[in-house]
C-alpha positions as CSV (number, residue, x, y, z in Angstrom):
1,X,0.0,0.0,0.0
2,X,2.0,2.9,1.4
3,X,3.2,5.4,-1.3
4,X,0.5,4.4,-3.8
5,X,-2.2,4.6,-1.2
6,X,-0.9,7.9,0.1
7,X,-1.0,9.4,-3.4
8,X,-4.4,7.9,-4.1
9,X,-5.8,9.5,-0.9
10,X,-4.2,12.9,-1.8
11,X,-5.9,12.6,-5.2
12,X,-9.2,11.7,-3.5
13,X,-9.3,8.2,-5.0
14,X,-10.4,6.4,-1.8
15,X,-7.9,3.6,-1.2
16,X,-9.4,0.4,0.2
17,X,-7.6,0.8,3.5
18,X,-7.5,4.1,5.4
19,X,-3.8,5.2,5.0
20,X,-1.9,6.6,8.0
21,X,1.2,8.4,9.1
22,X,2.7,9.3,12.4
23,X,5.1,11.8,13.8
24,X,8.1,11.4,16.2
25,X,8.0,7.6,16.5
26,X,11.5,7.5,15.0
27,X,13.0,8.9,18.2
28,X,11.0,6.6,20.5
29,X,13.7,3.9,20.5
30,X,11.9,1.4,22.7
31,X,8.8,1.6,20.5
32,X,10.9,1.3,17.3
33,X,12.5,-1.8,18.7
34,X,9.2,-3.3,19.8
35,X,7.8,-2.8,16.3
36,X,10.8,-3.9,14.3
37,X,12.9,-6.1,16.5
38,X,15.8,-3.8,15.7
39,X,17.4,-1.6,18.3
40,X,18.0,1.9,16.7
41,X,20.4,2.7,19.6
42,X,22.9,0.1,18.4
43,X,22.4,0.6,14.7
44,X,25.3,2.0,12.6
45,X,28.2,1.2,14.9
46,X,26.4,2.3,18.0
47,X,25.4,5.7,16.8
48,X,21.8,6.6,17.5
49,X,20.0,9.8,16.5
50,X,19.4,12.0,19.5
51,X,17.6,14.8,17.6
52,X,16.0,15.5,14.3
53,X,19.2,16.8,12.6
54,X,21.1,13.6,13.5
55,X,18.1,11.5,12.4
56,X,18.4,13.2,9.0
57,X,21.9,11.8,8.7
58,X,21.2,8.3,9.9
59,X,17.9,7.4,8.3
60,X,19.6,6.8,4.9
61,X,18.7,4.7,1.9
62,X,19.4,1.3,3.4
63,X,16.5,-1.0,2.3
64,X,18.1,-4.3,3.2
65,X,15.8,-4.9,6.2
66,X,18.4,-3.7,8.7
67,X,17.4,-0.1,8.9
68,X,15.1,0.2,11.9
69,X,13.3,3.3,10.7
70,X,12.6,1.9,7.2
71,X,11.3,-1.2,8.9
72,X,9.1,1.0,11.1
73,X,7.7,2.7,8.0
74,X,7.1,-0.7,6.4
75,X,5.5,-2.5,9.3
76,X,3.3,0.5,10.4
77,X,2.5,1.1,6.7
78,X,3.3,4.8,6.6
79,X,1.6,6.4,3.5
80,X,2.9,9.9,4.1
81,X,6.3,11.3,5.2
82,X,5.9,14.8,6.7
83,X,8.9,17.0,5.6
84,X,10.0,20.6,5.1
85,X,13.4,21.8,4.1
86,X,13.3,25.6,4.5
87,X,13.3,27.1,7.9
88,X,15.0,30.1,9.4
89,X,18.4,29.5,7.9
90,X,18.1,32.6,5.7
91,X,17.4,34.9,8.6
92,X,21.0,35.2,9.7
93,X,21.4,37.2,13.0
94,X,17.7,38.2,12.9
95,X,16.5,35.2,15.0
96,X,15.5,34.8,18.6
97,X,16.5,31.7,20.5
98,X,13.5,30.9,22.7
99,X,15.2,27.8,24.0
100,X,13.9,24.2,23.8
101,X,12.4,21.9,26.4
102,X,13.5,18.3,26.7
103,X,11.7,16.1,24.2
104,X,14.1,13.4,23.1
105,X,15.0,10.4,25.2
106,X,18.4,11.6,26.1
107,X,17.5,15.3,26.6
108,X,20.0,16.4,23.9
109,X,17.5,18.8,22.4
110,X,17.4,21.0,25.5
111,X,18.7,24.5,24.9
112,X,18.5,27.5,27.2
113,X,16.6,30.7,26.3
114,X,18.8,33.0,24.2
115,X,18.4,36.7,23.2
116,X,16.2,38.6,20.8
117,X,17.9,40.9,18.2
118,X,15.4,43.7,19.0
119,X,15.5,45.6,22.3
120,X,12.1,47.3,22.0
121,X,8.9,46.8,20.1
122,X,9.7,50.0,18.2
123,X,12.9,48.4,16.9
124,X,11.0,45.3,16.0
125,X,8.4,47.3,14.1
126,X,11.2,49.1,12.1
127,X,12.5,45.8,10.7
128,X,12.4,45.3,7.0
129,X,12.7,41.6,5.9
130,X,13.4,42.5,2.2
131,X,16.4,44.7,3.1
132,X,17.6,42.3,5.8
133,X,17.4,39.0,3.9
134,X,18.1,40.1,0.3
135,X,17.7,38.3,-3.0
136,X,18.2,34.6,-3.2
137,X,19.5,32.5,-6.2
138,X,16.5,30.8,-7.8
139,X,18.4,28.0,-9.4
140,X,20.1,27.2,-6.1
141,X,16.8,27.2,-4.2
142,X,15.3,24.8,-6.8
143,X,18.4,22.5,-6.6
144,X,18.2,22.6,-2.8
145,X,14.5,21.6,-2.8
146,X,15.2,18.8,-5.4
147,X,18.1,17.5,-3.3
148,X,16.0,17.4,-0.2
149,X,13.1,15.8,-1.9
150,X,15.3,13.1,-3.4
151,X,16.8,12.5,0.1
152,X,13.3,12.4,1.6
153,X,12.3,9.7,-0.9
154,X,15.4,7.7,-0.1
155,X,15.1,8.3,3.6
156,X,11.5,7.1,3.7
157,X,11.0,4.7,0.8
158,X,7.5,3.9,2.1
159,X,5.1,6.8,2.1
160,X,4.7,9.9,-0.1
161,X,7.9,12.0,0.1
162,X,7.9,15.8,-0.1
163,X,9.7,19.0,0.6
164,X,8.4,22.4,1.7
165,X,8.6,25.5,3.8
166,X,8.4,25.8,7.6
167,X,8.6,29.6,8.1
168,X,5.6,30.7,5.9
169,X,4.5,33.7,7.8
170,X,3.7,33.5,11.5
171,X,6.3,30.8,12.1
172,X,8.8,33.2,10.5
173,X,7.7,36.0,12.9
174,X,8.1,33.6,15.8
175,X,11.6,32.6,14.7
176,X,12.6,36.3,14.1
177,X,11.0,38.0,17.1
178,X,10.3,35.2,19.6
179,X,6.9,35.1,21.3
180,X,7.5,37.9,23.7
181,X,8.6,40.5,21.2
182,X,6.1,39.4,18.6
183,X,3.2,39.9,21.0
184,X,4.6,43.2,22.2
185,X,4.9,44.4,18.7
186,X,1.4,43.3,17.8
187,X,0.1,45.1,20.9
188,X,1.9,48.3,20.0
189,X,1.0,48.6,16.3
190,X,-0.8,45.8,14.5
191,X,-1.0,47.8,11.2
192,X,2.7,48.2,11.1
193,X,3.2,44.5,11.9
194,X,0.9,43.9,8.9
195,X,3.2,46.0,6.8
196,X,6.1,43.9,7.9
197,X,4.1,40.8,7.0
198,X,3.6,42.1,3.5
199,X,7.3,42.8,3.2
200,X,8.2,39.3,4.5
201,X,5.8,37.8,2.0
202,X,7.4,39.8,-0.8
203,X,10.8,38.3,0.2
204,X,9.4,34.8,0.9
205,X,7.7,34.6,-2.5
206,X,11.2,33.6,-3.8
207,X,10.9,30.4,-1.8
208,X,7.5,29.6,-3.1
209,X,8.5,30.3,-6.7
210,X,11.4,27.9,-6.4
211,X,9.2,25.3,-4.6
212,X,6.9,25.5,-7.6
213,X,9.8,24.7,-9.9
214,X,11.1,21.7,-8.0
215,X,10.4,18.0,-8.7
216,X,8.2,17.2,-5.7
217,X,4.6,16.7,-6.7
218,X,3.5,17.1,-3.1
219,X,4.7,20.0,-1.0
220,X,4.3,21.0,2.7
221,X,3.5,24.5,3.9
222,X,3.8,24.9,7.6
223,X,2.7,27.9,9.7
224,X,2.0,27.9,13.4
225,X,-0.5,30.7,13.1
226,X,-2.6,30.0,16.2
227,X,-2.5,28.9,19.8
228,X,-4.5,26.2,21.6
229,X,-7.6,28.4,21.7
230,X,-7.2,29.9,18.3
231,X,-5.7,33.1,16.8
232,X,-3.4,35.3,19.0
233,X,-4.1,38.4,16.9
234,X,-7.6,39.6,15.8
235,X,-8.9,37.4,13.0
236,X,-9.3,40.5,10.8
237,X,-5.5,40.9,10.9
238,X,-5.0,37.4,9.4
239,X,-7.6,38.1,6.7
240,X,-6.0,41.4,5.8
241,X,-2.3,40.4,6.0
242,X,-1.9,36.6,6.0
243,X,-4.3,35.0,3.7
244,X,-3.9,37.4,0.7
245,X,-0.2,36.6,0.9
246,X,-0.9,32.9,1.1
247,X,-2.9,33.2,-2.1
248,X,0.1,34.8,-3.8
249,X,2.4,32.1,-2.3
250,X,0.3,29.3,-3.6
251,X,-0.5,30.6,-7.1
252,X,2.7,29.2,-8.7
253,X,2.3,26.0,-6.8
254,X,-1.2,25.5,-8.1
255,X,-0.1,26.5,-11.6
256,X,2.6,23.8,-11.4
257,X,0.1,21.2,-10.4
258,X,1.5,20.6,-6.8
259,X,-0.6,19.1,-4.1
260,X,-0.4,21.6,-1.3
261,X,-0.5,20.3,2.2
262,X,-0.9,22.7,5.2
263,X,0.1,22.2,8.8
264,X,-0.5,24.4,11.9
265,X,-0.3,23.6,15.5
266,X,-3.2,24.5,17.8
267,X,-6.8,25.2,16.8
268,X,-7.2,26.8,13.4
269,X,-10.9,25.8,12.9
270,X,-11.7,29.5,12.5
271,X,-9.6,29.7,9.4
272,X,-10.4,26.5,7.5
273,X,-12.6,28.3,4.9
274,X,-9.9,30.9,4.4
275,X,-7.2,28.2,3.8
276,X,-9.5,26.3,1.4
277,X,-10.0,29.6,-0.5
278,X,-6.2,30.0,-0.6
279,X,-5.9,26.7,-2.4
280,X,-4.8,24.2,0.2
281,X,-5.5,20.6,-0.9
282,X,-4.6,18.6,2.3
283,X,-4.9,19.7,5.9
284,X,-2.9,18.3,8.8
285,X,-4.7,18.6,12.1
286,X,-3.8,18.4,15.8
287,X,-6.7,17.2,18.1
288,X,-7.6,20.9,18.8
289,X,-8.9,21.7,15.3
290,X,-12.5,20.5,14.6
291,X,-11.9,17.6,12.2
292,X,-15.5,16.6,12.2
293,X,-16.6,20.1,11.1
294,X,-14.0,20.0,8.3
295,X,-15.0,16.6,7.1
296,X,-18.7,17.5,7.0
297,X,-17.9,20.5,4.8
298,X,-14.8,19.5,2.8
299,X,-14.4,15.7,3.3
300,X,-15.3,14.9,-0.3
301,X,-13.2,17.6,-1.9
302,X,-10.0,17.8,0.3
303,X,-7.6,15.4,1.9
304,X,-7.0,15.6,5.7
305,X,-4.7,13.9,8.2
306,X,-5.4,13.5,11.9
307,X,-6.2,13.8,14.6
308,X,-6.0,11.3,17.4
309,X,-4.9,12.8,20.7
310,X,-1.5,11.7,22.2
311,X,-2.7,12.6,25.7
312,X,-5.0,9.6,25.5
313,X,-2.1,7.3,24.5
314,X,-0.1,8.7,27.4
315,X,-2.9,7.7,29.9
316,X,-2.6,4.1,28.5
317,X,-6.2,3.2,29.0
318,X,-7.2,0.7,26.3
319,X,-10.8,1.6,26.3
320,X,-10.0,5.2,25.8
321,X,-7.5,4.5,23.0
322,X,-10.0,2.3,21.2
323,X,-12.7,5.0,21.5
324,X,-10.3,7.6,20.2
325,X,-9.4,5.6,17.1
326,X,-13.1,4.9,16.6
327,X,-13.8,8.6,16.8
328,X,-11.3,9.5,14.1
329,X,-12.5,6.6,11.8
330,X,-16.1,7.6,12.3
331,X,-15.2,11.1,11.0
332,X,-12.8,10.1,8.2
333,X,-13.4,6.6,7.0
334,X,-16.0,7.6,4.4
335,X,-13.9,10.5,3.1
336,X,-11.6,9.6,0.2
337,X,-8.6,11.6,1.3
338,X,-8.5,10.8,5.0
339,X,-5.3,9.6,6.7
340,X,-5.2,8.5,10.4
341,X,-2.4,10.0,12.6
342,X,-1.8,10.9,16.2
343,X,-2.1,14.6,15.5
344,X,0.2,15.9,18.3
345,X,3.0,13.2,17.9
346,X,3.9,10.0,19.7
347,X,6.7,11.2,21.9
348,X,9.4,9.1,23.6
349,X,7.5,9.1,26.9
350,X,4.5,7.3,25.4
351,X,4.0,3.9,26.9
352,X,5.0,1.3,24.4
353,X,1.9,-0.9,25.1
354,X,-0.3,2.1,24.5
355,X,1.2,2.8,21.1
356,X,1.1,-0.8,20.1
357,X,-2.5,-1.1,21.1
358,X,-3.3,2.1,19.1
359,X,-1.8,0.5,16.1
360,X,-3.7,-2.8,16.7
361,X,-7.0,-0.9,16.8
362,X,-6.1,1.0,13.6
363,X,-5.4,-2.2,11.8
364,X,-8.7,-3.7,13.0
365,X,-10.7,-0.7,11.7
366,X,-8.7,0.5,8.7
367,X,-10.3,-1.6,5.9
368,X,-13.1,0.2,4.1
């Protein structure tokens, strides 16, 4: 199934089995070993990936049955490999290190809070991304996207591979300003922040033009535009400064025939209509966004992925886990483009028994 089923779902062709994907399982070593019988901590001369950057280097094109991550993808039948390749690397010194809490097993991803390049909201609101970041080489951007896409296909030979952009708009602002300065700037002058959004979009259009020219038929657009409860700036601001720019971003992607996938953390139910209007083909949901409402309105015309809740797996109650998978299947199973996934990841502290039982219930219910 896998890649073929994933593409069929993205094309709304209703594969006979509900496809699936998952996030973060690769760094849950005990779970990977329980699934595959292979210990990722001892693979490749004892070197084990402690964070995502190292994982990129280690999950290489070995398809001889000895690669634990490829075996994971095969056994759990991944149909979709979530990937982006452009983040904040073009921002130079204009980034804020907000620190990172411990997520991986060995805590190697922890970083302390750093500094913001702007001392005051007024300084932040005087920033011009076009002047700061400059012109980019289109041919190099296309080549970089192509190289990443080719590596993604090798890295995950099972499941639709892709490339894409992480810092689309609000995620770029978070990377540049950090949350504290971003919220202060928004509180001081939302209109000026919108002007900066337009200037950022003018600069970032280079990325989307190159993405349109790359080889990947499926592309990922990521933007953490909301919080748990929804937008953190008035919705009118998004509709004036975010979504018109998204339409410009996506126009060359649509012209090139790309399948556009969109991801945001939090609850973006309020903006589903806006994003459909922008041209998104496939939506990735955490449990907070109302997947049932989306399926009722768009389930025949758009693909969507989600949105089982990892908090239920963490509680490790089998009845609750079964009920959660049943909830997702009741919403999505009749929709041609539905994929099951734990929407907010399966982190390394998830009980192995809970994750295995979740997969068992998925396999029981996945056939249409």
